[in-house]
MITOR-17836 format. One record per residue (C-alpha): residue in three letters; y, x, z. Coordinates in steps of 0.5 Angstrom, whole numbers, plus 2048, in hexadecimal, padded with zeros to 3 digits. Example, Ala and Ser with C-alpha at 12.3 -4.5 7.8 and 13.67 -1.06 7.14 Angstrom:
<lolums>
ala7F7819810ser7FE81B80E
</lolums>
This chain:
<lolums>
met9418E5996asn93F8EA991thr9448ED98Dgln93F8EF987asn93E8E7986ile9458E5987val9478EA981arg9418E897Dleu9438E197Eleu94A8E297Cgly9488E3975leu9498EA974thr9458EE96Fleu9408F3972phe93F8F9970val9388FA96Cala9338FE970leu93290596Eval92C90A970ser92F910973ser92D917971cys92E91E973ala936921972gln93892796Fser93E92A96Dthr94092A966glu94592D961asn94992795Dala95092695Dala95391F95Cthr95391E954pro95791994Fleu95591194Fpro94F91094Aser94F90D943glu94890C943thr944906944pro94090694Bleu93990694Aser93890194Fpro93B8F994Fthr9418F8952ser93E8F3956thr9398EE957ala93B8E6957met93C8E495Eala93E8DE962leu9448DF966pro9428DE96Eser9458D9972phe9458D997Athr9448D4980pro9478D6986leu9438D798Cpro9448D3993ile9498D7998his9478D799Fser94D8D99A3ser9508D69AAthr9578D69A7pro9598CF9A4thr9598CF99Dpro9618CE99Bthr9628C8997pro9648CA990thr96B8C998Emet96D8C6987ile96E8CB982pro9718C997Bthr96C8CC975leu9708CF96Fpro96F8CB968val96A8CF964glu9708D3960glu9748D5966ala96D8D796Aarg96B8DB964thr9728DF964arg9718E096Bleu96A8E396Bmet96C8E8965asp9728EA969leu96E8EB96Fleu9688EF96Bala96E8F3968ser9728F596Fasn96E8F3975asp9748EF977asn9778F6978cys9728F697Earg96F8FD97Fleu9688FD980pro9648FC985cys9698F6985leu9678F197Ftrp96B8EC97Cgly96F8EC982ile9698EB987thr96A8F198Cile9638F2990gly9648F2997lys96A8EE997ser96A8E8992ser9678E2995phe9628DC991gln9688D8990asp96C8DE98Dval9668DF988arg9668D8986ala96D8D8984ile96C8DE980leu9668DC97Cmet9668D497Cpro96C8D4977leu9668D7972ser9618D2973ser9638CE96Cleu9608D4969ser9598D496Dhis9538CF96Eser9518D4974val9568D397Atyr9548D4981leu95A8D3985asp9598CD98Aser9578D1990pro9588D8993gly9548DD98Fpro94F8DF98Cgly9538DC986gly9568DE97File9588DC978ile9568DD971pro95C8DC96Darg95A8DD965tyr95F8DF960thr95D8DE958glu9618E1952gly95D8DF94Cglu9568E194Dleu9578E6952glu9578E495Aile95A8E8960tyr9558E6966thr9588E796Cala9558E6973val9598E797Agly9558E6980phe9578E7987ile9548E698Ethr9588E5994asn9568E799Cpro9538E199Fser9578E29A5ser95E8E49A3gly95E8E099Cile9618E6999val95E8E9992asp95A8F0994his9578F198Dval9598EF986thr9548F097Fphe9578F0978asn9548F0971thr9578EF96Bglu9538F0964ala9548EE95Dhis94F8E9959arg94D8E5953pro9498DF952val9428E094Elys93F8DB949glu9398DB94Egly93D8D9954gly9408DD959tyr9458E3958glu9448EA957asp9488F095Aile94E8F3956phe9508FA957asn9548FC951ser95A8F7952arg9608FA952phe9638F3954phe95F8F395Agly9618FA95Cglu9688F995Basn9698F395Fval9658F5965ser9698FB965ala96A8FB96Dtyr9638FD96Ethr961902968leu95F90996Apro96690C968his96A90896Dile965908973leu965910972ser96C910972glu96D90B977gln96890D97Cgly96791597Bval96191997Apro95B91597Dser957918982ser95191797Dval94F915976met949913974ile94591196Eala93F90D96Cthr93C90C966phe93590D962gly93291295Egly93090E958pro932907954leu932901958thr92C8FE954arg92D8F7958gly9348F7957gly9388F795Ethr93F8F7960gly9428FE95Dgly93E903960phe943908963asp947907969leu94C90B96Dleu94E90B974leu95490D978leu95490D980tyr95A90D984pro95790C98Basp95E90D98Egln96190898Agly95B90398Bile95A903983leu95490397Fval955902977asn94F902972tyr95090296Bthr94B900966thr94B90295Fgln946903959met942909959his94290D952leu93C912951val93F91894Dgly93A91D94Cala938920953asn93D91C957val93F915959arg946913958gly94A90E95Ccys95290C95Aleu95690995Fpro95C90695Casn95A8FF95Bala9548FF961his9538F9965val9558FA96Cglu9528F8973met9558FA97Aglu9538F9981leu9598F9986tyr95A8FA98Dser9608FC992ser963903991gly962908996gln95B907998gly95890C994asp95390E99Aser950907999phe951906991phe949908990asp947903995leu94A8FD992leu9478FF98Cglu9408FF98Fgln9418F7990thr9428F6988asp93E8F7982trp9418FE982ala93C901987val937901982lys93B90297Bleu93E90897Easn93790B97Etyr93790B976tyr93E90F975lys93F917975pro94591B977leu94991D971gln949924972glu942924972val94192096Bthr947923967ser94B929967met95192696Aser953927971leu957921975gly95E925973glu95C92696Cphe95A91E96Btyr96091C96Fglu96592096Athr96191E964phe961916965arg96791596Agln96B913963pro96890F95Dthr964913959asp95F913953lys95A918957cys95391595Aval94E91895Fglu94891B95Dthr94191C961pro93B91F95Eval93591A95Casn93091E960leu93391D967trp932915966pro92C911966thr92A90D960pro92A906960glu924902960pro9228FF95A
</lolums>
């Protein structure tokens, strides 16, 4: 089965398509958080996605799911927030206790099923592709989280996990809009913030950026993406935040950014990009440019700047990026 379709069906928010242009080096350092209002809307109204599992074709008999208690709503809310804040004390690429290459389908069900009282989308009845989309609401703010997994059809062991967490709020027209300035969100998904990932995983092999050279005239989902690649650890982390046009530069500030991850077994660096070729990232990576080519920072400088919480942002010249279509 094509993993690209699986990830889409799991309801993970996909990156807005960008048009690439020639990259060149710049002389812009990290700068403080902006106080100005973005030139483009924070987001357009959107309907949250749903997904339908595809049939599994395997000679391995499907195990009969065991009964796993569902937590009451308030207990499930507390459990979800604990997981987002601590990752269940599990070091990536392990997620919430799901260890890629070791955890079975039944192990995953035991971890995810208790949260099903928070989700209208629960697909845990048969070995992958499966997942759950629990939602935590605080006032008008919603923390939307999606966890998906794929199991090896012959062994029943998980070999790929996807993760996405975002902040939304409802709009009058129906649907939701993305929120990128919620301190509540940033503080409560602390296990996946940029400083935590850098301090836990070290200097990435690559840091890449994708953005636009003008305001998103038709809205959009932030418009500024920063990507970390850790092939040896089996980790891809993408942060999406609001783009700000500041003079001749595009600025992105990461403290409360949305998070998307693709997770594989560690120690398989040689096959990491082959695995990504089976996902939507095979296309999306074409729109990113290396940090060193579009900012004044080296990988080492980026790491030292952002491995601790900071009010600094990333800037890149407008003229390096395509103008959005009207």
